[in-house]
MOPAC internal coordinates of N, CA, C and O (Angstrom, degrees):
PM7 1SCF
backbone

  N    0.0000 0     0.00 0     0.00 0    0    0    0
  C    1.4466 1     0.00 0     0.00 0    1    0    0
  C    1.5190 1   108.70 1     0.00 0    2    1    0
  O    1.2310 1   120.80 1   -48.11 1    3    2    1
  N    1.2887 1   116.08 1   131.89 1    3    2    1
  C    1.4566 1   121.95 1   175.04 1    5    3    2
  C    1.5246 1   107.72 1   -98.72 1    6    5    3
  O    1.2310 1   120.37 1   -71.96 1    7    6    5
  N    1.3396 1   116.90 1   108.04 1    7    6    5
  C    1.4653 1   120.19 1  -176.02 1    9    7    6
  C    1.5178 1   112.94 1   -70.27 1   10    9    7
  O    1.2310 1   119.78 1   171.37 1   11   10    9
  N    1.3354 1   118.03 1    -8.63 1   11   10    9
  C    1.4603 1   119.87 1   174.67 1   13   11   10
  C    1.5240 1   111.05 1   -80.49 1   14   13   11
  O    1.2310 1   120.35 1   159.03 1   15   14   13
  N    1.3175 1   116.94 1   -20.97 1   15   14   13
  C    1.4595 1   122.35 1  -178.36 1   17   15   14
  C    1.5230 1   111.41 1  -109.26 1   18   17   15
  O    1.2310 1   120.09 1   135.35 1   19   18   17
  N    1.3111 1   117.43 1   -44.65 1   19   18   17
  C    1.4587 1   123.25 1  -176.90 1   21   19   18
  C    1.5296 1   109.90 1   -77.58 1   22   21   19
  O    1.2310 1   120.63 1   -44.70 1   23   22   21
  N    1.3134 1   116.40 1   135.30 1   23   22   21
  C    1.4625 1   121.19 1  -179.14 1   25   23   22
  C    1.5273 1   110.17 1  -128.19 1   26   25   23
  O    1.2310 1   120.17 1   -24.08 1   27   26   25
  N    1.3293 1   117.29 1   155.92 1   27   26   25
  C    1.4647 1   119.03 1   178.21 1   29   27   26
  C    1.5299 1   111.14 1   -69.06 1   30   29   27
  O    1.2310 1   121.01 1   -46.11 1   31   30   29
  N    1.3224 1   115.67 1   133.89 1   31   30   29
  C    1.4639 1   122.19 1   177.67 1   33   31   30
  C    1.5281 1   110.61 1   -97.46 1   34   33   31
  O    1.2310 1   120.80 1   145.32 1   35   34   33
  N    1.3462 1   116.08 1   -34.68 1   35   34   33
  C    1.4543 1   120.73 1   177.44 1   37   35   34
  C    1.5197 1   108.88 1  -157.58 1   38   37   35
  O    1.2310 1   121.23 1   -20.87 1   39   38   37
  N    1.3191 1   115.25 1   159.13 1   39   38   37
  C    1.4638 1   121.10 1   176.42 1   41   39   38
  C    1.5181 1   107.80 1  -150.35 1   42   41   39
  O    1.2310 1   120.95 1   -39.20 1   43   42   41
  N    1.3224 1   115.79 1   140.80 1   43   42   41
  C    1.4583 1   119.32 1   179.84 1   45   43   42
  C    1.5220 1   110.09 1  -152.36 1   46   45   43
  O    1.2310 1   121.86 1   -17.30 1   47   46   45
  N    1.3051 1   114.04 1   162.70 1   47   46   45
  C    1.4538 1   122.48 1   176.02 1   49   47   46
  C    1.5232 1   107.90 1   -87.87 1   50   49   47
  O    1.2310 1   120.65 1   -53.42 1   51   50   49
  N    1.3304 1   116.37 1   126.58 1   51   50   49
  C    1.4683 1   122.04 1   175.36 1   53   51   50
  C    1.5196 1   107.33 1  -131.06 1   54   53   51
  O    1.2310 1   120.92 1   -81.81 1   55   54   53
  N    1.3227 1   115.85 1    98.19 1   55   54   53
  C    1.4623 1   119.88 1  -178.52 1   57   55   54
  C    1.5095 1   110.45 1    61.92 1   58   57   55
  O    1.2310 1   120.34 1    52.81 1   59   58   57
  N    1.3365 1   116.95 1  -127.19 1   59   58   57
  C    1.4621 1   119.69 1  -177.87 1   61   59   58
  C    1.5290 1   114.05 1   -87.81 1   62   61   59
  O    1.2310 1   120.43 1  -165.61 1   63   62   61
  N    1.3466 1   116.79 1    14.39 1   63   62   61
  C    1.4650 1   120.11 1  -175.78 1   65   63   62
  C    1.5193 1   112.06 1  -130.24 1   66   65   63
  O    1.2310 1   121.57 1   -23.51 1   67   66   65
  N    1.3270 1   114.59 1   156.49 1   67   66   65
  C    1.4607 1   122.21 1   166.91 1   69   67   66
  C    1.5238 1   105.65 1  -100.79 1   70   69   67
  O    1.2310 1   120.88 1   -49.54 1   71   70   69
  N    1.3165 1   115.92 1   130.46 1   71   70   69
  C    1.4657 1   121.68 1  -179.02 1   73   71   70
  C    1.5237 1   108.02 1  -114.30 1   74   73   71
  O    1.2310 1   121.28 1   -54.73 1   75   74   73
  N    1.3256 1   115.16 1   125.27 1   75   74   73
  C    1.4584 1   122.16 1  -178.15 1   77   75   74
  C    1.5207 1   108.96 1  -115.68 1   78   77   75
  O    1.2310 1   120.96 1   -54.03 1   79   78   77
  N    1.3094 1   115.78 1   125.97 1   79   78   77
  C    1.4643 1   121.51 1   173.41 1   81   79   78
  C    1.5214 1   106.75 1   -99.02 1   82   81   79
  O    1.2310 1   120.59 1   -56.85 1   83   82   81
  N    1.3129 1   116.48 1   123.15 1   83   82   81
  C    1.4542 1   121.61 1  -179.18 1   85   83   82
  C    1.5301 1   110.31 1   -91.29 1   86   85   83
  O    1.2310 1   120.26 1   -20.83 1   87   86   85
  N    1.3162 1   117.11 1   159.17 1   87   86   85
  C    1.4675 1   122.04 1   179.74 1   89   87   86
  C    1.5240 1   111.87 1   -58.35 1   90   89   87
  O    1.2310 1   120.48 1   149.87 1   91   90   89
  N    1.3246 1   116.70 1   -30.13 1   91   90   89
  C    1.4682 1   121.64 1   179.41 1   93   91   90
  C    1.5266 1   112.89 1   -73.49 1   94   93   91
  O    1.2310 1   120.61 1   168.39 1   95   94   93
  N    1.3445 1   116.45 1   -11.61 1   95   94   93
  C    1.4615 1   120.28 1  -176.22 1   97   95   94
  C    1.5130 1   112.95 1   100.26 1   98   97   95
  O    1.2310 1   120.20 1   168.40 1   99   98   97
  N    1.3220 1   117.22 1   -11.60 1   99   98   97
  C    1.4584 1   121.00 1   178.26 1  101   99   98
  C    1.5335 1   110.02 1   -69.56 1  102  101   99
  O    1.2310 1   120.90 1   -33.42 1  103  102  101
  N    1.3263 1   115.89 1   146.58 1  103  102  101
  C    1.4546 1   122.28 1   177.54 1  105  103  102
  C    1.5232 1   109.17 1  -112.81 1  106  105  103
  O    1.2310 1   121.10 1   -47.53 1  107  106  105
  N    1.3104 1   115.51 1   132.47 1  107  106  105
  C    1.4662 1   121.65 1   176.33 1  109  107  106
  C    1.5211 1   107.35 1  -117.52 1  110  109  107
  O    1.2310 1   120.77 1   -47.92 1  111  110  109
  N    1.3162 1   116.14 1   132.08 1  111  110  109
  C    1.4724 1   121.91 1   177.32 1  113  111  110
  C    1.5162 1   108.10 1  -123.55 1  114  113  111
  O    1.2310 1   121.00 1   -40.87 1  115  114  113
  N    1.3289 1   115.69 1   139.13 1  115  114  113
  C    1.4524 1   118.12 1   172.53 1  117  115  114
  C    1.5192 1   109.85 1  -145.83 1  118  117  115
  O    1.2310 1   120.49 1   -34.91 1  119  118  117
  N    1.3353 1   116.67 1   145.09 1  119  118  117
  C    1.4674 1   120.58 1  -177.57 1  121  119  118
  C    1.5262 1   111.64 1   -73.27 1  122  121  119
  O    1.2310 1   120.95 1   -39.06 1  123  122  121
  N    1.3032 1   115.79 1   140.94 1  123  122  121
  C    1.4599 1   122.44 1   176.68 1  125  123  122
  C    1.5243 1   110.01 1   -57.20 1  126  125  123
  O    1.2310 1   120.37 1   144.85 1  127  126  125
  N    1.3185 1   116.90 1   -35.15 1  127  126  125
  C    1.4667 1   122.60 1  -177.95 1  129  127  126
  C    1.5247 1   113.29 1   -60.67 1  130  129  127
  O    1.2310 1   119.97 1   164.46 1  131  130  129
  N    1.3322 1   117.67 1   -15.54 1  131  130  129
  C    1.4613 1   119.85 1  -178.04 1  133  131  130
  C    1.5299 1   112.94 1   -78.50 1  134  133  131
  O    1.2310 1   120.01 1   173.12 1  135  134  133
  N    1.3366 1   117.58 1    -6.88 1  135  134  133
  C    1.4669 1   121.96 1   178.70 1  137  135  134
  C    1.5242 1   109.90 1  -123.15 1  138  137  135
  O    1.2310 1   120.41 1   -53.05 1  139  138  137
  N    1.3092 1   116.82 1   126.95 1  139  138  137
  C    1.4731 1   121.29 1  -178.75 1  141  139  138
  C    1.5238 1   111.11 1   -57.75 1  142  141  139
  O    1.2310 1   120.14 1   134.10 1  143  142  141
  N    1.3161 1   117.35 1   -45.90 1  143  142  141
  C    1.4697 1   120.06 1  -178.59 1  145  143  142
  C    1.5243 1   112.46 1   -69.37 1  146  145  143
  O    1.2310 1   120.32 1   142.27 1  147  146  145
  N    1.3185 1   116.99 1   -37.73 1  147  146  145
  C    1.4667 1   119.31 1  -178.38 1  149  147  146
  C    1.5216 1   111.94 1   -71.20 1  150  149  147
  O    1.2310 1   119.99 1   141.56 1  151  150  149
  N    1.3148 1   117.63 1   -38.44 1  151  150  149
  C    1.4729 1   118.85 1  -175.35 1  153  151  150
  C    1.5185 1   112.91 1   -69.44 1  154  153  151
  O    1.2310 1   119.63 1   161.44 1  155  154  153
  N    1.3343 1   118.32 1   -18.56 1  155  154  153
  C    1.4640 1   120.16 1   178.21 1  157  155  154
  C    1.5330 1   112.22 1  -101.72 1  158  157  155
  O    1.2310 1   120.11 1  -172.93 1  159  158  157
  N    1.3270 1   117.39 1     7.07 1  159  158  157
  C    1.4669 1   121.90 1  -177.16 1  161  159  158
  C    1.5258 1   111.92 1   -87.33 1  162  161  159
  O    1.2310 1   121.29 1   -19.71 1  163  162  161
  N    1.3308 1   115.14 1   160.29 1  163  162  161
  C    1.4609 1   121.04 1   174.99 1  165  163  162
  C    1.5287 1   109.35 1   -80.27 1  166  165  163
  O    1.2310 1   120.70 1   -15.50 1  167  166  165
  N    1.3289 1   116.27 1   164.50 1  167  166  165
  C    1.4669 1   120.08 1   177.27 1  169  167  166
  C    1.5313 1   110.87 1   -61.24 1  170  169  167
  O    1.2310 1   120.43 1   141.97 1  171  170  169
  N    1.3122 1   116.78 1   -38.03 1  171  170  169
  C    1.4616 1   120.54 1   178.60 1  173  171  170
  C    1.5272 1   111.08 1   -62.86 1  174  173  171
  O    1.2310 1   120.21 1   135.39 1  175  174  173
  N    1.3280 1   117.21 1   -44.61 1  175  174  173
  C    1.4649 1   120.93 1   178.41 1  177  175  174
  C    1.5227 1   111.67 1   -64.82 1  178  177  175
  O    1.2310 1   120.46 1   140.53 1  179  178  177
  N    1.3294 1   116.73 1   -39.47 1  179  178  177
  C    1.4643 1   121.22 1  -179.77 1  181  179  178
  C    1.5270 1   112.51 1   -68.06 1  182  181  179
  O    1.2310 1   120.66 1   148.89 1  183  182  181
  N    1.3230 1   116.34 1   -31.11 1  183  182  181
  C    1.4613 1   120.93 1  -176.67 1  185  183  182
  C    1.5196 1   113.03 1   -76.36 1  186  185  183
  O    1.2310 1   120.07 1   162.64 1  187  186  185
  N    1.3228 1   117.47 1   -17.36 1  187  186  185
  C    1.4598 1   121.20 1  -179.06 1  189  187  186
  C    1.5278 1   109.15 1   -91.92 1  190  189  187
  O    1.2310 1   121.25 1   -88.78 1  191  190  189
  N    1.3316 1   115.21 1    91.22 1  191  190  189
  C    1.4652 1   122.34 1  -176.10 1  193  191  190
  C    1.5217 1   109.44 1  -116.31 1  194  193  191
  O    1.2310 1   120.88 1   -51.43 1  195  194  193
  N    1.3082 1   115.93 1   128.57 1  195  194  193
  C    1.4627 1   121.21 1   174.43 1  197  195  194
  C    1.5233 1   108.20 1  -106.21 1  198  197  195
  O    1.2310 1   120.97 1   -36.12 1  199  198  197
  N    1.3288 1   115.76 1   143.88 1  199  198  197
  C    1.4617 1   121.58 1   179.79 1  201  199  198
  C    1.5152 1   110.69 1  -100.09 1  202  201  199
  O    1.2310 1   121.10 1   -33.68 1  203  202  201
  N    1.3129 1   115.51 1   146.32 1  203  202  201
  C    1.4643 1   121.72 1   169.96 1  205  203  202
  C    1.5305 1   105.82 1  -131.44 1  206  205  203
  O    1.2310 1   119.45 1   -11.50 1  207  206  205
  N    1.3093 1   118.66 1   168.50 1  207  206  205
  C    1.4657 1   119.50 1   179.04 1  209  207  206
  C    1.5319 1   113.07 1   -60.05 1  210  209  207
  O    1.2310 1   120.45 1   157.09 1  211  210  209
  N    1.3299 1   116.75 1   -22.91 1  211  210  209
  C    1.4633 1   119.98 1  -175.13 1  213  211  210
  C    1.5167 1   114.75 1  -108.81 1  214  213  211
  O    1.2310 1   119.39 1   171.23 1  215  214  213
  N    1.3464 1   118.76 1    -8.77 1  215  214  213
  C    1.4536 1   118.72 1  -177.30 1  217  215  214
  C    1.5102 1   114.28 1   173.34 1  218  217  215
  O    1.2310 1   121.63 1    30.21 1  219  218  217
  N    1.3340 1   114.49 1  -149.79 1  219  218  217
  C    1.4550 1   122.56 1  -174.04 1  221  219  218
  C    1.5213 1   110.36 1  -123.73 1  222  221  219
  O    1.2310 1   121.17 1   -29.11 1  223  222  221
  N    1.3378 1   115.37 1   150.89 1  223  222  221
  C    1.4601 1   121.31 1   178.84 1  225  223  222
  C    1.5251 1   108.65 1  -136.72 1  226  225  223
  O    1.2310 1   120.83 1   -46.09 1  227  226  225
  N    1.3263 1   116.02 1   133.91 1  227  226  225
  C    1.4526 1   123.55 1   174.22 1  229  227  226
  C    1.5301 1   106.58 1  -109.78 1  230  229  227
  O    1.2310 1   119.50 1   -81.06 1  231  230  229
  N    1.3416 1   118.56 1    98.94 1  231  230  229
  C    1.4612 1   121.13 1  -172.29 1  233  231  230
  C    1.5257 1   114.36 1   -61.69 1  234  233  231
  O    1.2310 1   119.46 1   141.79 1  235  234  233
  N    1.3100 1   118.64 1   -38.21 1  235  234  233
  C    1.4590 1   120.31 1  -178.24 1  237  235  234
  C    1.5238 1   112.33 1   -73.47 1  238  237  235
  O    1.2310 1   120.52 1   161.08 1  239  238  237
  N    1.3137 1   116.61 1   -18.92 1  239  238  237
  C    1.4666 1   121.47 1   179.70 1  241  239  238
  C    1.5183 1   111.91 1  -102.19 1  242  241  239
  O    1.2310 1   120.34 1   170.12 1  243  242  241
  N    1.3287 1   116.96 1    -9.88 1  243  242  241
  C    1.4621 1   123.00 1  -173.58 1  245  243  242
  C    1.5277 1   110.25 1    52.60 1  246  245  243
  O    1.2310 1   121.28 1  -133.54 1  247  246  245
  N    1.3297 1   115.15 1    46.46 1  247  246  245
  C    1.4632 1   122.27 1  -178.68 1  249  247  246
  C    1.5158 1   109.61 1  -118.11 1  250  249  247
  O    1.2310 1   120.66 1   -46.17 1  251  250  249
  N    1.3165 1   116.34 1   133.83 1  251  250  249
  C    1.4636 1   123.51 1   176.57 1  253  251  250
  C    1.5181 1   108.49 1  -127.47 1  254  253  251
  O    1.2310 1   120.62 1   -46.43 1  255  254  253
  N    1.3174 1   116.43 1   133.57 1  255  254  253
  C    1.4631 1   121.44 1   174.17 1  257  255  254
  C    1.5205 1   107.88 1  -130.24 1  258  257  255
  O    1.2310 1   121.06 1   -52.00 1  259  258  257
  N    1.3177 1   115.58 1   128.00 1  259  258  257
  C    1.4661 1   119.59 1   177.37 1  261  259  258
  C    1.5311 1   109.18 1   -83.08 1  262  261  259
  O    1.2310 1   120.99 1   -23.96 1  263  262  261
  N    1.3098 1   115.71 1   156.04 1  263  262  261
  C    1.4661 1   119.99 1   176.29 1  265  263  262
  C    1.5273 1   108.88 1   -61.42 1  266  265  263
  O    1.2310 1   120.07 1   137.90 1  267  266  265
  N    1.3121 1   117.48 1   -42.10 1  267  266  265
  C    1.4705 1   120.25 1   177.65 1  269  267  266
  C    1.5267 1   110.91 1   -59.12 1  270  269  267
  O    1.2310 1   120.35 1   136.66 1  271  270  269
  N    1.3223 1   116.93 1   -43.34 1  271  270  269
  C    1.4660 1   120.54 1   179.10 1  273  271  270
  C    1.5174 1   112.43 1   -64.22 1  274  273  271
  O    1.2310 1   120.65 1   139.47 1  275  274  273
  N    1.3222 1   116.36 1   -40.53 1  275  274  273
  C    1.4670 1   120.72 1   178.17 1  277  275  274
  C    1.5206 1   110.21 1   -63.19 1  278  277  275
  O    1.2310 1   120.36 1   134.95 1  279  278  277
  N    1.3287 1   116.91 1   -45.05 1  279  278  277
  C    1.4691 1   120.12 1   178.57 1  281  279  278
  C    1.5248 1   111.24 1   -64.38 1  282  281  279
  O    1.2310 1   119.95 1   142.76 1  283  282  281
  N    1.3198 1   117.69 1   -37.24 1  283  282  281
  C    1.4640 1   121.09 1   177.74 1  285  283  282
  C    1.5342 1   110.93 1   -65.19 1  286  285  283
  O    1.2310 1   120.08 1   141.77 1  287  286  285
  N    1.3390 1   117.44 1   -38.23 1  287  286  285
  C    1.4673 1   121.16 1   176.67 1  289  287  286
  C    1.5231 1   109.89 1   -60.67 1  290  289  287
  O    1.2310 1   120.63 1   138.59 1  291  290  289
  N    1.3339 1   116.40 1   -41.41 1  291  290  289
  C    1.4595 1   120.56 1  -179.61 1  293  291  290
  C    1.5223 1   110.76 1   -65.06 1  294  293  291
  O    1.2310 1   119.94 1   140.24 1  295  294  293
  N    1.3204 1   117.72 1   -39.76 1  295  294  293
  C    1.4626 1   121.03 1   179.95 1  297  295  294
  C    1.5334 1   110.93 1   -66.09 1  298  297  295
  O    1.2310 1   120.13 1   142.20 1  299  298  297
  N    1.3241 1   117.36 1   -37.80 1  299  298  297
  C    1.4629 1   120.80 1  -179.65 1  301  299  298
  C    1.5089 1   112.51 1   -67.34 1  302  301  299
  O    1.2310 1   120.17 1   146.34 1  303  302  301
  N    1.3439 1   117.28 1   -33.66 1  303  302  301
  C    1.4672 1   118.95 1  -177.62 1  305  303  302
  C    1.5265 1   111.94 1   -81.47 1  306  305  303
  O    1.2310 1   119.69 1   158.70 1  307  306  305
  N    1.3308 1   118.19 1   -21.30 1  307  306  305
  C    1.4855 1   121.64 1  -178.91 1  309  307  306
  C    1.4809 1   112.30 1   -81.35 1  310  309  307
  O    1.2310 1   120.10 1   180.00 1  311  310  309

């Protein structure tokens, strides 16, 4: 996936994970526990996700995560 071209099409909370569907059709999943702000948030706060060309934003938490950052988190844990 080229994160300069591929953009998030949708994102939602599924259990303990955030699931991102990319425009290319690829799916990215990451655990809420991987973010300090997300792991202490309510389900309502976690469910309110805004998309940008480069990542995700949780307005009530003032939290932004880039797709590149999310992928880097996944590489570090593997």
